[in-house]
Structure formats: C-alpha cells, structure tokens
Phi, psi and omega in degrees: 000128183285130174277138180290151174289155181279333185217056177287149194295340182263016174230171181299161177298160181291163175295149178291313189232124175245128175245147186225119166276105189275093183243145173115003177309311191288313180303317178306311186291318184299319180298334178264357180078016185259154173295155190296330181297330174291334173290328178292325183290319174296326173305314184299325180289322178296328176294320178297308176315318192284312181304315175301315182298311181307316186298315183292334184278350179084018169304152170262331183217143178227116174246128179251134179266106187272322185198113185279162173295335179278344178299342181295342185277351180289168183306146183302323175299318176298309180302315186297317179301317178287331173294320177299315176295330176290317174307319178295318187294313184298336183272323187254332188273328188296333180293322182286315180304315179302317177309318185269013175074020185271135173270132185251123177228152176242138167240145181142186183266095184288351181287346180269341184278150174299141181314315178304320175297314172311308181301320181299312175310301181305316173303315178293316183292325177286326184290324183262001188308320184275354182289155191244003180269225178301145160254123185260114186253119178256118179265124185232132186044047188253141173219128180300317182288320178297321176299322174290326172301308175299322182289324172295325180290318172303311174310306182304317180297318182295319178304304190294327183277004185072004175290340183215134179278139178300337176284342180271355185290112178224194185287332173292313174309311177303312182302320184293332175264020174265165178307327183270019191302343179249014183234133177297153178300146170301140171272332189221130176243125177249137173231132180267173173082005173087352180290149181231070177205160177264351171047051168064036180248126174042057184296318184283323191280343183267014182303327174238027178281145169279142183248133173225126181241127189248143176285346180290140173286147191300322180300342179261358178292135186219187181298333181281328171293320177292323178297323183285321183296318186289322180296322177290320175302318181282357177274343186266152173270113187259118179260339182052044174086357174276193180265172178296130193276000000 
C-alpha cells in the first residue's frame, strides 16, 4: 500500500502540534520472549525515528507521553530500568537534538524524579532554549488531572494575593497556568498499540484535537505510520463546534 506524503502541495499543511501516547513496549517484548526493558530500549529507538520524521514533516511541536504519574506504581525494577534509560537519553541524545535545532522541554511533576535527572532536564532545556526548530516536549511523571489541580491552586493563590481578579479567570487564564502555558494545544493525538483511550494525558489541551489510533506497537512505529496518521488528519474537516464550511 502506498504511503501518503506528509506535505503534498494538494493537501492541507501538516498539524502544528502532534502529541503521541507511546504504547506497546511491554507487549512488543512479551511477543518476542524478551524482558520488558528490551521493549523500552526499542521504544527509545522509535522516539529517535519519530523526532526526525516530525522535524522533516514541518511540525512545530511534538509531545511524547514518556512516563505517567500512574507509572510509578509499576514494579520497582521496571521503574529503575526506565529511569536508567531516561538518564541515558538525556546524557547522550540532547547534543544531537541541539545540533538539529530542536528545543527540548519537559512537563510533569519533577519533584518525584531523582535530583540528578532533574539536573539533566534543566541542563537540556537551558542548552536548547534558543533553538528555533521543532520543540520536543517530553511528559514525565505527568498526569492530566494533577496538572489541572496544580493550575487551580496556582490561580487561587494569585486571586488571594490580589494579582488576579476572580472575574478575570477564563479559559485563557487556565491555559496559562498549565505546564503547557507557552505551547499551543495539540492538533492531532496519536496512540499506538490499538488501545483507544487517552489515559489521563493532556485532558484540557486535547479538547479539539483529532484522534488517530493505530494498531502498531510503539517499538515498530516509524515515519510511514506517522505519515499515515497525518494524512488521516489532513482528510478531516475541523469545525471547532461550528457548522460545515
């Protein structure tokens, strides 16, 4: 089957912001009789491919769901292995991202991460802050409901301190108090592995996103799958609650 091009001249432009729930590492490993960590390693390779493909496609933002707030409940050994992979990625991959003009940003509750990982994240964000290419957003220790609670607390504190009037609180104010306050909402959400749910990911931000669910497991995800998802997105009419144009 011929794969559609990401940006042909006779179709709409690609989405500005694509978010991906990277699912299926464990099932990929289990199907091959391999330990789960091998699935996560192959998943990291899929991240590299996807970042390159997103940059080539002309996206401005790519957000990847790397580790949820619920993932802390996984077995200690698996969490330790995942944190080890994260350390490796932050130590070895940021230079390549910087070389390619990628800006790196992390969203989520950093208080639960080890101090050395927090330091690596801060260094990576600072090192790439002035890059003007693709912005890669990695959601770590992230939960959508927790994000909304933190935003509500922050808004309440601003009101109590007199920095904000309660009458001024609107959707824009809420958006500004989220982890993604300086990032446009996703146009497209992709989830791999055949699951059809958003798993507490970007609950506010996905209000008008288009959803594409793919049966491919994340370690097998490549540029052709991304291309197909974007072609599906481009074939849809986004009305944002309005009528047919």
